[in-house]
N, C-alpha and C positions, 0 to 999 in steps of 0.2 A: 783894725777892729773886726772886720768881716772874717779875716782868717782866724782870729782868736775865737769868734763865735762858732765858726765851723768846727774848730778843734774841740770846743767845749761841748757842743751837741753830740759830736762823734764820740767823745769820751764818756758822756753820760748815758746816751740812748743807744748808741751803736747803730747797726743797719738792720731795720726791721722789714726787709724785703722777703717776699714769698719765695721759698725754695722749690716751688712746683715747676717742673719742666713741662711746659705746654706741648712741646713737640713729642716728648716721650709719651704723654697721655694720648695724643692723636695717633701715634703709631700703635698704641695698645688697643684703641677702639676702632682702628681702620678696618672696614669690612673686607671680606674676601672678594675677589673678582667675581663678577657675575658668571654663573654657570649656564652657558647656552647649551641647548640640546644638539650638540654636534653629532652625536651618534645617530640620532633620528634623521638629521639632515643628510648624513652620508648614506644611510640605509635607503632613503627615498631617492637620492641621486642614483644609487646603484640599481634600484628597481627600474627607474626610467631609462637608464642606459641599456640595461638588459632587455627591456621591452622593445626599445627602438631597434636594437641589434637583431633580436629574434624576428621582428617584423620585416626588417630589410632582407634577412636570409630567407624567410618564408615567401616573401614576394618574389625573390629571385628564383626560388625553386618552383613556385606555382606558375609563373609566366612561361609558356612554351615559345620557342623561337618560331616566328611566322615569317613567311616571305611569299612574294608573288613574282612570277616571271616565267620565262621559257628557257629552254636549253638549246644551245647552239651546237650543232654537230659539225665538227671539222673533219674532213676526209682527205687523206693524203694518197697520192698516186705515185707508184713506182713502176717502172717498166719491168716486166718479167718475161722470161724466155723459158724454153724447155730446159730441164736439168738444172734450173736455177731457182732460187727461192726469193720471194718478195715479202715484205712485211709492211704493215700499215698500223698506225696507232690512231685509235678513235678516242677523242676527248670530249667529254660532256662538260660544258662550262655554263655557269649560271649567268643569265642575262635578264635584265628587267624588261618587261613588255606589258603593254596594256591588254594584250589578248589573254593574259592569265587571269584566272578567277581571283578576286580579292580574298585576302586572308588564307590563301592556299599554301600548303607546305610542299615544297618542291625538293625532292632528294637530288643530290649532285653526285654523279658517278664519274670516275676516272678509270677507265678500263683499258689497259694495253692489250693489243691484239696482234698476233703474228700468224701468218699463213704460209703454207708450203705448197707450192705448185707441183703437181705430179706430172707424170709423163703421159697421161691419158690424152689421146688425140682429140682435136676439136673437130666435130662433125658438122655438116651443114643441115642436119636434121633440126627441124623447128621444135623448140621446147615451149610449152605453155606454162605460164606462171599459175600456180594453184589459186583457186578462187578464194582461199582463205587469206590471201595477201592483198593489202590495199595500197594503191599507189596514187600519186598526184602529179600532174604535169606541171604544176606551178613551182616545183622545187628544182634547184640546180645543184650541180656537183660542187661548185666552188662556194656558194653562199646558200645555205639551207637552214632555215630556222624551224626547229621542231619543238613542239610543246610536249612536255613530259606528263604522262597521265598520273593521276593521283594514286591509282592502284596499278602497279606495274604489270600485273599478270593479266589484265583485261584490256582489250583494245576494241575500238569500233572498226569494223572491216566492211568493205564493200566488195561484193562478189562480181567484180568487173575483170574481164580478161585483158591481159596486156598484149599488144600486137607482137607478132613473132618477129624476132630480130636475129639475124645471123650472128653467130658468135656468142649468144647468150645461153647460158646453161643454168638450170635451177639446181639449188642445193636443198632438196626436199626429200622427204620420205617417198618411196615408190607408191605408197597408197594415197599420196596427196596430203599427208599430214606433215606439218613442219617439224623438223627434227631440232632438238635442243642441243645436240652434240655438235662438235666442230667437224663439218664435212670437208672433203677436199674441194679445192677451187680449180676449175678448168680454165686455163688461159690460152689464148691464141698467140702464136709467135708474133713478136713486135707489137703486141697490144698493151694497152694500159689497163691495169687491174684496179677495179673499184671493189673495195672489200668492206663489208660491215660484219661485226662480230656478233656471236650469240652470247647474251648475258643471261645468267641464271635467273635474274629478276624479269627478263624480257624473253620468255620462251617462244614467242611468236615471230621474232625477226628471222629473216632468211638471208642467204648469202647469194650475191649475184656476181657473175663475171661478165663484164661488159667489154665488147670488142672495141677496137680502135675506131674512133669517129662516131660512136654511139652515145647519144645523150642519156646519161644515167637517170633512172627514175627512183626517187627516194620516197619512202613511206611518209604519209602525213599523219602524225600522231596528235590526237586531240586531247587536251587536258580537261579532265573533269574536276569539278569542285570537290575538294576533300571535305567530308563532314567534319564540323567543328567538334572538338573534344567536349564531352559533357561536363557541365559545371559541377564542381564539388558541392555536395550538400553540406550546408553550414549547420552546426549545432546551435540550438537556441540558448545554450548555457554559456556563460562567460565569467571571467574573473577580472575584477577591476581594482586598481590601487590608486588612491587619491591622496594629495597633500594640500593643506589649507594654510592660509595666512590671513588672520583677522585683525581688524582694528577694534579695540575694546571700548565700550562705554559702560560706566557703572552708575547705579542709582543707590545712594546711601542716605538713609533718612532715619530719624527718631520717631517711631510710630506714635507714641503718646504725647508728642509735642512738648515734652518737658524742657524747661529752659536749660537745665544742666546737660541733659542728653543732646539737645540741639547744639549746644556749645561744644560738646564732645564730638559730635558728628562733624561739625565744622573743623575742629582740630584734626580729626582723622583725614578729612579731605585735604587739609593743608600739609599733612605729613606723608601722604601716600600719593604716588603718581601712577596712573594707569598706563601700562605700556602696550603690549600686544598679546595675541594668542596664536598658537600654532597647533595643528592637528594633522593626523594621518590615519588612514583606515584601509582595510582590504576587505572586499566583499565578493560574494558569489551571487550571480544574478541570472534571470531568465528573460529572454527577449522574444516577444511574440512577433509573428510575421506581419501583423497589422500595425506594429509600431509601439505597442505597450511593453513596458518592462518593469521588473521588480527586482530588488537586490537587498541583501542583508549580510552583515559580517561583524567585524570587531574594529573598534576605533579607539584612539587615544587623543586627549586634548589637554593642553597646558595653558593656563592663564597667568600672565606675568605682571607684577606691579613692583614699584620701588618704594621702600620706606626710608625716609630721611628725617631725623629728629635732632634738633639742637636745643640744649637747655643750659641756662646760665644760673649759677648759684653764688650767693655772697654769704660768707661766714663772718661774724663779728666776735672778736675776742678782746678781753680786757687784760692789760698788763700794767705793771708799774713803770712809769716813765715821766718825762718832763712835761709839765702842764703849762708853765709860764716862765718867761724870762723878763727880769726887771733891769732896765738900764738906768744908771745914775749919771748926773752931770760930770762926775769925775771919771767917767768911762768905766766904772765898775758895774758888774752884772750879778744879779741874784737869780738863782734857779729855784723854781717851785715844782716839786715832784708830787705825783699822785697817780691815780688810775687813768690809764689812757686806752681808748678803743682802737683795736686793730682790725682792719677789714681785709678779707681774702676772697677774691672772686674766681670762680672756676667755671669753665665752659665745657659742656659735653656735646659731642657730635656722634651720631650713629647712623649708618647707612646699611640697608639690607635689601636684597632682591627677594621678594616674596613670590610664591608660585602656588597655584591650585592645579593639581594633577588629577585627572579622572579618566577611568576606563568606561567605554560606552558600547552599546549595541545599536548601530544604525539600521533602520528599516526604511527604505526609500522606494518610491514608485514614481513612474513618469511616462512621458510619451516622447518618441523620437521622430523627428521629421528628417527624411533622407533625400538628398539630391546629389546623385553621382557619388563622389568621394566625400562630400561634405554632409554634415548632419547637425541638427539643432535638437537639444534635449531639454525639456521642461520637467523639473523634478521637485518633489516635496516628500516630507516624511517626518518621522519621529526618531529621536535619539534617547534610548533608555540608559540612564546612568547606573553603572554597576558598583563603582567604588570611587571615593574621592579622598584625596590626601592633601593636607595643607602644610606649608613650610614657610617660615619667616617671622616677622615681628609686627605688632600693632600697639596702639596707644590705648590704655584703659581710661575710664572716666576720671580716675585720679591722676591722669597724665603720667602714668608709669608705663614702662615698656614691658610688654607681655609676649611670650613665645606663642606663635599661632597654633602650634601643634598641641599645646596644653589646654587650650580653651575648648569648651563644649558648646560654643555659640553657633557653629556651622553644621550643616547636614553632611554626613559622610557616607550615607547608605544610598538606597534606591531613590532615583529622581528621574526627571525627563525634561527634554527641551524640544522645540520644533525647528525644522530646517527646511529651507527651500532654495532653489537656484536655477540658473540657466547656463547651459554649456554649449560651446561650439566645438564640434569634433571633426577630425580628418582621418580617413582610412589610409594608413600607410600600406597595408596589404589586406587581403580578404579576411584575415584573422586579427590583425593588430590595428588599433586606432588610438589617436591621442586626442585629448580634450582640454579646453581652457575655458573658464567661465567665472561667474560671480556666485557667491553663496552668502546666505544670511541665516543667523540663528536667533531664536527668541526664547527666553526662559520665562514661562508663566509662573514658576515657583521661585521663591526667594532662596538664596544660597544659605540663609541663616535659619535657625530653628525658631519656632514661635515663642520660646522662652527667652530669646536673646533680647537685650535692651535696644536693639537697632534692627533695621531691615536692609538687606544688601542683595542686589542681583546684577547680573552682567548680560549685555547684549553684544552680538558680534556681527560684523559686516566685513567681507574680504573676498579674496580670490581663491580659485580652486584649479589645480593642475592634476590631470589623471591620465592613466594608460589602461586600455581594455584589451583583453585577449579572448577570442572566441574559442571554445573548446572543440575538440574533434568529435 
């Protein structure tokens, strides 16, 4: 009986199933992927990397090499005889010592010296060391620590005479002026030769030939503190690039408290999700030596929201079909035909990423507290809106989907908002510094026109990352 009934219904009515492909409809209305401002993010990353690299390079170039210490002079002895030559090498090595002035720059010299003993006989005549030469009995031939003067051409000298010593000859000018040229060295037979060379940077050094068994007397050179290099004068002008990331909050109301408009505003709040805002700017500023600063430039801000709407519709259609079946005791069936209602349900889904893009002119002023390489900046100002562009979809009071760019409900021209924040900065070099802080924006004006059936405005709270470069 059941099989016969099924066959009968199938023969009379057929299959009245909807031929609508729900998956095909969903593919047709599937929104495109959200377009993130990757170009803007890449540009900001490139600016930060370039700023950090230039700061590192400038810091490396700006810091001079400083050292403190003394120079240790090692003197080698070689026996020399008549008709023979002897050579000595004098090496100036850098050695750390507390006797050196702090932060002094000590040049290091490595001067090879060779001498040639001539055949001039050694006389017993006493030779006096010129008064322009200074000696100290505290130095020895094997271990003598000498400090190198900051200015190699000037020495402090004491006009003290050296006791006459047999076998010691002076290598000086006949007039008592020390010669800067290489004079001959007179050596006694079977004597050890102590030799110091004349260096062009040290014109006041003399050459001594000391006989065997004579204690050598080395000059005591005193290091004077080298004057520090003058600090570079910093320009008060600077260029600053900043990137912002904000959390959005929106206020959407119906001004006249109409029931329909209030219901519509509630429907919009249910179909639109507030996401985030991103911004970037580059400014030129002036920093006063007392800490005050002002800057202005060009900025770009984008506010992002997501629109998602789902609608279900049911269509009713009448067709001729089976209205009733009558079963009799003898298992016979009568079919009653007539008008039959057919229901067709359709579900629509639409998702769109909305954006409000605006070009701005930021004018900011603040005060900077500096402590070493760290600084804290308190800043506030105004952002003048130059242009605004909208893109996306929204719901009308009739619950229809409307393209945002075709409506005249929003302001697209001149406007303004207020901004304030605090930043913590670190000086990578005298000219480059990085900053990280918090920023807040407040919009006193509505984003909508006065003729719009609703009022809408946005507030922002987020983080700021920046790099600053002081001009020359």
